[in-house]
PDB file of N, CA, C and O in Angstrom:
ATOM      1  N   UNK A   1      57.331 -26.320 -17.660  1.00  0.00           N
ATOM      2  CA  UNK A   1      56.236 -25.520 -18.187  1.00  0.00           C
ATOM      3  C   UNK A   1      56.811 -24.231 -18.759  1.00  0.00           C
ATOM      4  O   UNK A   1      57.492 -23.478 -18.063  1.00  0.00           O
ATOM      5  N   UNK A   2      56.536 -23.995 -20.000  1.00  0.00           N
ATOM      6  CA  UNK A   2      57.030 -22.794 -20.658  1.00  0.00           C
ATOM      7  C   UNK A   2      55.930 -21.740 -20.658  1.00  0.00           C
ATOM      8  O   UNK A   2      54.748 -22.065 -20.553  1.00  0.00           O
ATOM      9  N   UNK A   3      56.314 -20.519 -20.772  1.00  0.00           N
ATOM     10  CA  UNK A   3      55.362 -19.426 -20.730  1.00  0.00           C
ATOM     11  C   UNK A   3      55.047 -18.871 -22.103  1.00  0.00           C
ATOM     12  O   UNK A   3      55.444 -19.440 -23.120  1.00  0.00           O
ATOM     13  N   UNK A   4      54.350 -17.786 -22.128  1.00  0.00           N
ATOM     14  CA  UNK A   4      53.965 -17.146 -23.384  1.00  0.00           C
ATOM     15  C   UNK A   4      55.191 -16.552 -24.075  1.00  0.00           C
ATOM     16  O   UNK A   4      55.246 -16.497 -25.304  1.00  0.00           O
ATOM     17  N   UNK A   5      56.159 -16.115 -23.299  1.00  0.00           N
ATOM     18  CA  UNK A   5      57.375 -15.545 -23.894  1.00  0.00           C
ATOM     19  C   UNK A   5      58.092 -16.563 -24.767  1.00  0.00           C
ATOM     20  O   UNK A   5      58.731 -16.207 -25.758  1.00  0.00           O
ATOM     21  N   UNK A   6      57.981 -17.827 -24.393  1.00  0.00           N
ATOM     22  CA  UNK A   6      58.620 -18.882 -25.178  1.00  0.00           C
ATOM     23  C   UNK A   6      57.747 -19.337 -26.338  1.00  0.00           C
ATOM     24  O   UNK A   6      58.085 -20.289 -27.040  1.00  0.00           O
ATOM     25  N   UNK A   7      56.638 -18.662 -26.534  1.00  0.00           N
ATOM     26  CA  UNK A   7      55.710 -18.931 -27.637  1.00  0.00           C
ATOM     27  C   UNK A   7      55.143 -20.341 -27.613  1.00  0.00           C
ATOM     28  O   UNK A   7      54.862 -20.936 -28.653  1.00  0.00           O
ATOM     29  N   UNK A   8      54.983 -20.854 -26.415  1.00  0.00           N
ATOM     30  CA  UNK A   8      54.327 -22.145 -26.267  1.00  0.00           C
ATOM     31  C   UNK A   8      53.168 -21.939 -25.294  1.00  0.00           C
ATOM     32  O   UNK A   8      53.378 -21.699 -24.104  1.00  0.00           O
ATOM     33  N   UNK A   9      51.954 -22.034 -25.808  1.00  0.00           N
ATOM     34  CA  UNK A   9      50.765 -21.816 -24.990  1.00  0.00           C
ATOM     35  C   UNK A   9      50.165 -23.174 -24.665  1.00  0.00           C
ATOM     36  O   UNK A   9      49.892 -23.978 -25.556  1.00  0.00           O
ATOM     37  N   UNK A  10      49.966 -23.413 -23.390  1.00  0.00           N
ATOM     38  CA  UNK A  10      49.414 -24.693 -22.958  1.00  0.00           C
ATOM     39  C   UNK A  10      47.996 -24.488 -22.437  1.00  0.00           C
ATOM     40  O   UNK A  10      47.502 -23.363 -22.365  1.00  0.00           O
ATOM     41  N   UNK A  11      47.364 -25.574 -22.084  1.00  0.00           N
ATOM     42  CA  UNK A  11      45.985 -25.551 -21.613  1.00  0.00           C
ATOM     43  C   UNK A  11      45.846 -24.756 -20.315  1.00  0.00           C
ATOM     44  O   UNK A  11      44.800 -24.157 -20.064  1.00  0.00           O
ATOM     45  N   UNK A  12      46.883 -24.748 -19.500  1.00  0.00           N
ATOM     46  CA  UNK A  12      46.812 -24.067 -18.209  1.00  0.00           C
ATOM     47  C   UNK A  12      46.532 -22.576 -18.343  1.00  0.00           C
ATOM     48  O   UNK A  12      45.983 -21.964 -17.427  1.00  0.00           O
ATOM     49  N   UNK A  13      46.900 -21.994 -19.464  1.00  0.00           N
ATOM     50  CA  UNK A  13      46.661 -20.577 -19.659  1.00  0.00           C
ATOM     51  C   UNK A  13      45.190 -20.288 -19.972  1.00  0.00           C
ATOM     52  O   UNK A  13      44.721 -19.175 -19.735  1.00  0.00           O
ATOM     53  N   UNK A  14      44.463 -21.263 -20.495  1.00  0.00           N
ATOM     54  CA  UNK A  14      43.071 -21.051 -20.871  1.00  0.00           C
ATOM     55  C   UNK A  14      42.082 -21.409 -19.769  1.00  0.00           C
ATOM     56  O   UNK A  14      40.916 -21.024 -19.855  1.00  0.00           O
ATOM     57  N   UNK A  15      42.504 -22.124 -18.751  1.00  0.00           N
ATOM     58  CA  UNK A  15      41.604 -22.539 -17.675  1.00  0.00           C
ATOM     59  C   UNK A  15      40.962 -21.342 -16.967  1.00  0.00           C
ATOM     60  O   UNK A  15      39.747 -21.365 -16.769  1.00  0.00           O
ATOM     61  N   UNK A  16      41.700 -20.299 -16.573  1.00  0.00           N
ATOM     62  CA  UNK A  16      41.036 -19.150 -15.932  1.00  0.00           C
ATOM     63  C   UNK A  16      40.043 -18.455 -16.854  1.00  0.00           C
ATOM     64  O   UNK A  16      38.991 -18.005 -16.401  1.00  0.00           O
ATOM     65  N   UNK A  17      40.363 -18.364 -18.138  1.00  0.00           N
ATOM     66  CA  UNK A  17      39.444 -17.739 -19.093  1.00  0.00           C
ATOM     67  C   UNK A  17      38.157 -18.550 -19.214  1.00  0.00           C
ATOM     68  O   UNK A  17      37.064 -17.984 -19.231  1.00  0.00           O
ATOM     69  N   UNK A  18      38.283 -19.859 -19.298  1.00  0.00           N
ATOM     70  CA  UNK A  18      37.107 -20.730 -19.393  1.00  0.00           C
ATOM     71  C   UNK A  18      36.267 -20.626 -18.118  1.00  0.00           C
ATOM     72  O   UNK A  18      35.038 -20.595 -18.179  1.00  0.00           O
ATOM     73  N   UNK A  19      36.929 -20.572 -16.977  1.00  0.00           N
ATOM     74  CA  UNK A  19      36.197 -20.432 -15.712  1.00  0.00           C
ATOM     75  C   UNK A  19      35.450 -19.105 -15.661  1.00  0.00           C
ATOM     76  O   UNK A  19      34.303 -19.051 -15.217  1.00  0.00           O
ATOM     77  N   UNK A  20      36.097 -18.040 -16.112  1.00  0.00           N
ATOM     78  CA  UNK A  20      35.461 -16.725 -16.130  1.00  0.00           C
ATOM     79  C   UNK A  20      34.250 -16.709 -17.057  1.00  0.00           C
ATOM     80  O   UNK A  20      33.196 -16.185 -16.696  1.00  0.00           O
ATOM     81  N   UNK A  21      34.396 -17.278 -18.243  1.00  0.00           N
ATOM     82  CA  UNK A  21      33.276 -17.337 -19.188  1.00  0.00           C
ATOM     83  C   UNK A  21      32.137 -18.196 -18.660  1.00  0.00           C
ATOM     84  O   UNK A  21      30.968 -17.864 -18.861  1.00  0.00           O
ATOM     85  N   UNK A  22      32.461 -19.294 -17.988  1.00  0.00           N
ATOM     86  CA  UNK A  22      31.435 -20.152 -17.413  1.00  0.00           C
ATOM     87  C   UNK A  22      30.659 -19.414 -16.322  1.00  0.00           C
ATOM     88  O   UNK A  22      29.431 -19.485 -16.279  1.00  0.00           O
ATOM     89  N   UNK A  23      31.368 -18.707 -15.445  1.00  0.00           N
ATOM     90  CA  UNK A  23      30.694 -17.971 -14.372  1.00  0.00           C
ATOM     91  C   UNK A  23      29.833 -16.838 -14.936  1.00  0.00           C
ATOM     92  O   UNK A  23      28.741 -16.582 -14.428  1.00  0.00           O
ATOM     93  N   UNK A  24      30.310 -16.165 -15.969  1.00  0.00           N
ATOM     94  CA  UNK A  24      29.524 -15.112 -16.607  1.00  0.00           C
ATOM     95  C   UNK A  24      28.247 -15.696 -17.219  1.00  0.00           C
ATOM     96  O   UNK A  24      27.157 -15.155 -17.032  1.00  0.00           O
ATOM     97  N   UNK A  25      28.391 -16.787 -17.940  1.00  0.00           N
ATOM     98  CA  UNK A  25      27.227 -17.426 -18.548  1.00  0.00           C
ATOM     99  C   UNK A  25      26.238 -17.922 -17.511  1.00  0.00           C
ATOM    100  O   UNK A  25      25.029 -17.761 -17.677  1.00  0.00           O
ATOM    101  N   UNK A  26      26.738 -18.522 -16.445  1.00  0.00           N
ATOM    102  CA  UNK A  26      25.872 -19.011 -15.381  1.00  0.00           C
ATOM    103  C   UNK A  26      25.118 -17.862 -14.716  1.00  0.00           C
ATOM    104  O   UNK A  26      23.931 -17.983 -14.415  1.00  0.00           O
ATOM    105  N   UNK A  27      25.808 -16.758 -14.490  1.00  0.00           N
ATOM    106  CA  UNK A  27      25.174 -15.583 -13.889  1.00  0.00           C
ATOM    107  C   UNK A  27      24.080 -15.033 -14.795  1.00  0.00           C
ATOM    108  O   UNK A  27      22.992 -14.707 -14.321  1.00  0.00           O
ATOM    109  N   UNK A  28      24.354 -14.927 -16.088  1.00  0.00           N
ATOM    110  CA  UNK A  28      23.369 -14.366 -17.015  1.00  0.00           C
ATOM    111  C   UNK A  28      22.146 -15.279 -17.148  1.00  0.00           C
ATOM    112  O   UNK A  28      21.017 -14.793 -17.201  1.00  0.00           O
ATOM    113  N   UNK A  29      22.361 -16.582 -17.201  1.00  0.00           N
ATOM    114  CA  UNK A  29      21.239 -17.517 -17.329  1.00  0.00           C
ATOM    115  C   UNK A  29      20.370 -17.475 -16.075  1.00  0.00           C
ATOM    116  O   UNK A  29      19.144 -17.426 -16.169  1.00  0.00           O
ATOM    117  N   UNK A  30      20.998 -17.495 -14.912  1.00  0.00           N
ATOM    118  CA  UNK A  30      20.233 -17.466 -13.657  1.00  0.00           C
ATOM    119  C   UNK A  30      19.496 -16.141 -13.494  1.00  0.00           C
ATOM    120  O   UNK A  30      18.359 -16.122 -13.025  1.00  0.00           O
ATOM    121  N   UNK A  31      20.128 -15.040 -13.874  1.00  0.00           N
ATOM    122  CA  UNK A  31      19.462 -13.742 -13.792  1.00  0.00           C
ATOM    123  C   UNK A  31      18.259 -13.708 -14.718  1.00  0.00           C
ATOM    124  O   UNK A  31      17.210 -13.185 -14.341  1.00  0.00           O
ATOM    125  N   UNK A  32      18.387 -14.251 -15.915  1.00  0.00           N
ATOM    126  CA  UNK A  32      17.281 -14.247 -16.879  1.00  0.00           C
ATOM    127  C   UNK A  32      16.101 -15.071 -16.364  1.00  0.00           C
ATOM    128  O   UNK A  32      14.946 -14.677 -16.531  1.00  0.00           O
ATOM    129  N   UNK A  33      16.389 -16.205 -15.744  1.00  0.00           N
ATOM    130  CA  UNK A  33      15.327 -17.044 -15.188  1.00  0.00           C
ATOM    131  C   UNK A  33      14.574 -16.291 -14.087  1.00  0.00           C
ATOM    132  O   UNK A  33      13.343 -16.281 -14.064  1.00  0.00           O
ATOM    133  N   UNK A  34      15.314 -15.668 -13.187  1.00  0.00           N
ATOM    134  CA  UNK A  34      14.676 -14.916 -12.100  1.00  0.00           C
ATOM    135  C   UNK A  34      13.941 -13.692 -12.629  1.00  0.00           C
ATOM    136  O   UNK A  34      12.906 -13.305 -12.085  1.00  0.00           O
ATOM    137  N   UNK A  35      14.463 -13.089 -13.674  1.00  0.00           N
ATOM    138  CA  UNK A  35      13.809 -11.929 -14.275  1.00  0.00           C
ATOM    139  C   UNK A  35      12.440 -12.311 -14.842  1.00  0.00           C
ATOM    140  O   UNK A  35      11.467 -11.574 -14.678  1.00  0.00           O
ATOM    141  N   UNK A  36      12.370 -13.455 -15.502  1.00  0.00           N
ATOM    142  CA  UNK A  36      11.084 -13.909 -16.043  1.00  0.00           C
ATOM    143  C   UNK A  36      10.084 -14.176 -14.924  1.00  0.00           C
ATOM    144  O   UNK A  36       8.906 -13.841 -15.052  1.00  0.00           O
ATOM    145  N   UNK A  37      10.544 -14.776 -13.828  1.00  0.00           N
ATOM    146  CA  UNK A  37       9.657 -15.025 -12.687  1.00  0.00           C
ATOM    147  C   UNK A  37       9.147 -13.721 -12.110  1.00  0.00           C
ATOM    148  O   UNK A  37       7.968 -13.607 -11.774  1.00  0.00           O
ATOM    149  N   UNK A  38      10.023 -12.737 -11.992  1.00  0.00           N
ATOM    150  CA  UNK A  38       9.636 -11.449 -11.429  1.00  0.00           C
ATOM    151  C   UNK A  38       8.638 -10.734 -12.326  1.00  0.00           C
ATOM    152  O   UNK A  38       7.690 -10.122 -11.833  1.00  0.00           O
ATOM    153  N   UNK A  39       8.839 -10.803 -13.633  1.00  0.00           N
ATOM    154  CA  UNK A  39       7.897 -10.170 -14.560  1.00  0.00           C
ATOM    155  C   UNK A  39       6.506 -10.772 -14.410  1.00  0.00           C
ATOM    156  O   UNK A  39       5.510 -10.049 -14.377  1.00  0.00           O
ATOM    157  N   UNK A  40       6.441 -12.087 -14.321  1.00  0.00           N
ATOM    158  CA  UNK A  40       5.145 -12.745 -14.161  1.00  0.00           C
ATOM    159  C   UNK A  40       4.494 -12.365 -12.839  1.00  0.00           C
ATOM    160  O   UNK A  40       3.286 -12.137 -12.779  1.00  0.00           O
ATOM    161  N   UNK A  41       5.291 -12.297 -11.787  1.00  0.00           N
ATOM    162  CA  UNK A  41       4.753 -11.913 -10.473  1.00  0.00           C
ATOM    163  C   UNK A  41       4.227 -10.486 -10.508  1.00  0.00           C
ATOM    164  O   UNK A  41       3.135 -10.221 -10.008  1.00  0.00           O
ATOM    165  N   UNK A  42       4.982  -9.567 -11.088  1.00  0.00           N
ATOM    166  CA  UNK A  42       4.537  -8.175 -11.160  1.00  0.00           C
ATOM    167  C   UNK A  42       3.307  -8.035 -12.052  1.00  0.00           C
ATOM    168  O   UNK A  42       2.395  -7.266 -11.748  1.00  0.00           O
ATOM    169  N   UNK A  43       3.290  -8.775 -13.145  1.00  0.00           N
ATOM    170  CA  UNK A  43       2.129  -8.710 -14.043  1.00  0.00           C
ATOM    171  C   UNK A  43       0.864  -9.166 -13.306  1.00  0.00           C
ATOM    172  O   UNK A  43      -0.188  -8.540 -13.426  1.00  0.00           O
ATOM    173  N   UNK A  44       0.972 -10.240 -12.559  1.00  0.00           N
ATOM    174  CA  UNK A  44      -0.204 -10.732 -11.836  1.00  0.00           C
ATOM    175  C   UNK A  44      -0.540  -9.823 -10.653  1.00  0.00           C
ATOM    176  O   UNK A  44      -1.710  -9.690 -10.293  1.00  0.00           O
ATOM    177  N   UNK A  45       0.462  -9.200 -10.048  1.00  0.00           N
ATOM    178  CA  UNK A  45       0.200  -8.315  -8.911  1.00  0.00           C
ATOM    179  C   UNK A  45      -0.524  -7.053  -9.330  1.00  0.00           C
ATOM    180  O   UNK A  45      -1.456  -6.615  -8.655  1.00  0.00           O
ATOM    181  N   UNK A  46      -0.109  -6.472 -10.422  1.00  0.00           N
ATOM    182  CA  UNK A  46      -0.708  -5.210 -10.858  1.00  0.00           C
ATOM    183  C   UNK A  46      -1.732  -5.393 -11.968  1.00  0.00           C
ATOM    184  O   UNK A  46      -2.364  -4.423 -12.389  1.00  0.00           O
ATOM    185  N   UNK A  47      -1.906  -6.612 -12.445  1.00  0.00           N
ATOM    186  CA  UNK A  47      -2.833  -6.928 -13.530  1.00  0.00           C
ATOM    187  C   UNK A  47      -2.634  -5.970 -14.705  1.00  0.00           C
ATOM    188  O   UNK A  47      -3.576  -5.342 -15.189  1.00  0.00           O
ATOM    189  N   UNK A  48      -1.400  -5.883 -15.139  1.00  0.00           N
ATOM    190  CA  UNK A  48      -1.053  -4.996 -16.245  1.00  0.00           C
ATOM    191  C   UNK A  48      -0.233  -5.769 -17.268  1.00  0.00           C
ATOM    192  O   UNK A  48       0.155  -6.917 -17.054  1.00  0.00           O
ATOM    193  N   UNK A  49       0.012  -5.106 -18.370  1.00  0.00           N
ATOM    194  CA  UNK A  49       0.833  -5.699 -19.420  1.00  0.00           C
ATOM    195  C   UNK A  49       2.209  -5.073 -19.387  1.00  0.00           C
ATOM    196  O   UNK A  49       2.358  -3.879 -19.128  1.00  0.00           O
ATOM    197  N   UNK A  50       3.210  -5.890 -19.651  1.00  0.00           N
ATOM    198  CA  UNK A  50       4.575  -5.391 -19.766  1.00  0.00           C
ATOM    199  C   UNK A  50       4.876  -5.258 -21.250  1.00  0.00           C
ATOM    200  O   UNK A  50       4.770  -6.225 -22.003  1.00  0.00           O
ATOM    201  N   UNK A  51       5.252  -4.054 -21.664  1.00  0.00           N
ATOM    202  CA  UNK A  51       5.531  -3.779 -23.060  1.00  0.00           C
ATOM    203  C   UNK A  51       7.015  -3.986 -23.308  1.00  0.00           C
ATOM    204  O   UNK A  51       7.859  -3.430 -22.605  1.00  0.00           O
ATOM    205  N   UNK A  52       7.320  -4.785 -24.308  1.00  0.00           N
ATOM    206  CA  UNK A  52       8.713  -5.038 -24.680  1.00  0.00           C
ATOM    207  C   UNK A  52       9.158  -3.918 -25.609  1.00  0.00           C
ATOM    208  O   UNK A  52       8.588  -3.744 -26.686  1.00  0.00           O
ATOM    209  N   UNK A  53      10.170  -3.156 -25.204  1.00  0.00           N
ATOM    210  CA  UNK A  53      10.610  -1.987 -25.963  1.00  0.00           C
ATOM    211  C   UNK A  53      11.805  -2.279 -26.856  1.00  0.00           C
ATOM    212  O   UNK A  53      12.713  -1.453 -26.958  1.00  0.00           O
ATOM    213  N   UNK A  54      11.823  -3.418 -27.493  1.00  0.00           N
ATOM    214  CA  UNK A  54      12.953  -3.735 -28.379  1.00  0.00           C
ATOM    215  C   UNK A  54      12.713  -3.226 -29.760  1.00  0.00           C
ATOM    216  O   UNK A  54      13.558  -3.402 -30.638  1.00  0.00           O
TER     217      UNK A  54
END
């Protein structure tokens, strides 16, 4: 197995990056799902409207 110094990049170097990106994406998707549930719960609890400030 050669390293980056030998200018040969193999798949093993990209596996940690792919794992990191997958975990980041999974975290963001799960957070967004829970965020939508929480917004609906708060809206029904307080009977108010949530204004999107984009």
